[in-house]
C-alpha positions in Angstrom: -66.8 35.4 158.6 -66.7 39.2 159.0 -68.8 41.2 156.5 -68.0 44.9 156.2 -67.4 47.5 153.6 -68.8 45.4 150.8 -66.3 42.6 151.5 -66.3 39.2 153.3 -63.2 38.3 155.3 -62.5 34.8 156.5 -59.5 33.2 158.2 -58.2 29.7 157.5 -55.5 27.1 158.2 -53.7 25.1 155.5 -51.3 22.2 155.9 -48.1 21.2 154.0 -46.7 23.8 154.7 -48.8 24.9 157.6 -50.0 28.5 157.1 -52.8 30.7 158.5 -54.4 33.2 156.2 -57.0 35.9 155.6 -59.0 35.7 152.4 -61.1 38.6 151.1 -64.1 38.2 148.9 -66.5 40.6 147.2 -69.8 40.5 149.2 -72.0 40.8 146.2 -70.3 38.3 143.8 -68.2 36.0 146.0 -65.2 36.7 143.8 -61.9 36.5 145.6 -60.2 39.9 145.9 -57.0 38.9 147.7 -55.4 36.4 150.0 -52.7 36.9 152.6 -50.8 33.9 154.1 -48.1 33.5 156.8 -46.3 30.4 158.2 -47.8 29.2 161.5 -46.8 26.0 163.3 -49.3 25.0 166.0 -47.4 24.1 169.1 -49.1 23.1 172.3 -52.5 23.5 170.9 -54.9 20.6 171.2 -57.3 21.7 168.5 -55.3 22.3 165.2 -58.4 23.4 163.2 -57.5 26.9 162.3 -57.9 30.5 163.6 -60.7 31.0 166.1 -61.0 34.8 166.2 -63.0 36.8 163.8 -61.4 39.5 161.7 -62.2 43.1 162.9 -62.9 45.9 160.4 -62.7 49.6 160.9 -62.1 52.5 158.4 -60.6 50.5 155.6 -58.3 48.4 157.8 -58.7 44.9 159.2 -57.0 43.2 162.2 -56.5 39.4 162.2 -55.5 37.4 165.3 -54.2 33.9 164.7 -54.3 30.9 167.0 -50.6 31.2 168.0 -50.9 35.0 168.7 -49.9 36.4 165.3 -51.6 39.8 165.0 -51.7 41.5 161.6 -53.2 44.9 160.6 -54.0 44.8 156.9 -55.3 47.3 154.3 -58.8 46.0 153.7 -58.7 46.8 149.9 -55.3 45.3 149.0 -54.4 42.9 151.8 -51.1 44.8 152.3 -49.6 44.3 155.8 -49.5 47.7 157.6 -48.0 46.2 160.8 -47.7 42.9 162.6 -46.8 41.5 166.0 -45.9 38.1 167.4 -47.9 38.4 170.7 -46.8 34.9 171.8 -43.2 36.0 171.8 -43.6 39.6 172.9 -45.9 38.8 175.8 -44.5 35.3 176.7 -47.9 33.7 176.4 -48.5 30.3 178.0 -50.6 29.0 175.2 -54.1 27.6 176.2 -54.9 24.2 174.7 -57.4 26.0 172.4 -54.8 28.6 171.3 -55.6 32.3 171.2 -59.3 32.4 170.4 -60.9 35.7 171.7 -61.8 38.1 168.9 -60.2 41.6 169.2 -62.2 44.7 170.1 -61.7 48.1 168.6 -62.3 51.0 171.0 -61.5 54.5 169.8 -57.7 54.4 168.9 -57.1 51.0 170.6 -57.3 47.4 169.7 -58.0 45.4 172.9 -57.0 41.7 173.1 -57.3 38.9 175.6 -54.1 36.9 175.2 -53.0 35.6 178.6 -49.5 37.0 178.5 -47.0 37.0 181.3 -46.2 40.1 183.4 -49.8 41.3 184.0 -50.7 41.0 180.3 -53.8 38.9 180.1 -55.6 41.8 178.5 -53.6 44.3 176.4 -54.6 47.4 174.5 -52.5 48.4 171.5 -52.6 51.5 169.3 -54.6 50.3 166.4 -52.5 52.3 163.9 -49.0 51.3 165.1 -49.3 48.2 167.3 -47.6 50.0 170.2 -48.8 49.0 173.7 -51.1 51.5 175.4 -51.8 49.5 178.5 -51.9 46.0 180.0 -53.6 44.4 183.0 -54.7 41.2 184.7 -52.4 38.3 185.6 -54.9 35.7 184.5 -54.8 33.0 181.9 -56.7 33.6 178.6 -60.1 32.2 177.8 -61.8 32.1 174.4 -64.4 34.8 175.3 -64.1 38.1 173.4 -63.9 41.3 175.3 -67.1 43.4 175.1 -67.9 47.0 175.8 -70.9 48.2 177.9 -72.1 51.7 178.9 -72.9 52.1 182.6 -74.4 55.6 183.1 -71.9 58.0 181.6 -69.0 55.5 181.7 -67.9 52.7 179.4 -66.9 49.4 181.0 -64.8 46.8 179.2 -65.9 43.3 180.4 -63.5 40.5 180.0 -64.1 36.8 181.0 -60.7 35.3 181.5 -60.0 31.8 182.6 -59.8 33.0 186.2 -62.2 36.0 186.5 -65.0 38.0 185.1 -63.6 41.6 185.2 -64.9 45.0 184.5 -62.2 47.4 183.3 -61.6 50.9 182.1 -61.2 50.6 178.3 -59.1 53.8 178.2 -56.5 53.1 180.9 -57.0 49.4 181.7 -57.7 49.8 185.4 -59.9 47.1 187.0 -63.2 48.4 188.3 -64.3 45.1 189.7 -63.6 41.3 189.3 -65.2 38.1 190.4 -63.4 34.7 190.6 -64.3 32.1 188.1 
């Protein structure tokens, strides 16, 4: 669960029909505030147990990344969809057996995702307000490790542990500072 802004956000999977969803509860009372659901058929995933990535909250918005690469930006108060993307389709993801599992990272005006897309799109940064691509890099397969941000001196370093490498990247432009094979 993600607890922020007086709310608790969880994701789940329901069968018959198969849907993934985001459910919002009041933190203080546990009362359900809203629920958002979308159709989601798990294909090529060996663990059909529901979304793995935590919801990300920032300034009254949440971002939810589902197992099959469905990314939604929702209004945290109402659950209204502000924008959405099918990353599996858009980035031609070769789906890992665990599905898409790495929680997103918000950095300034970007949402950074490890998705393992084709065409040098293992890690992508999108504009958090519109979903438009800002940059992409690494030709690796995705792992289930969330990207993290560190400060090194006066610089910020995005560290991503993919299926193939541990890489340090520029969070603003996506350039690779260093990488080690895994």
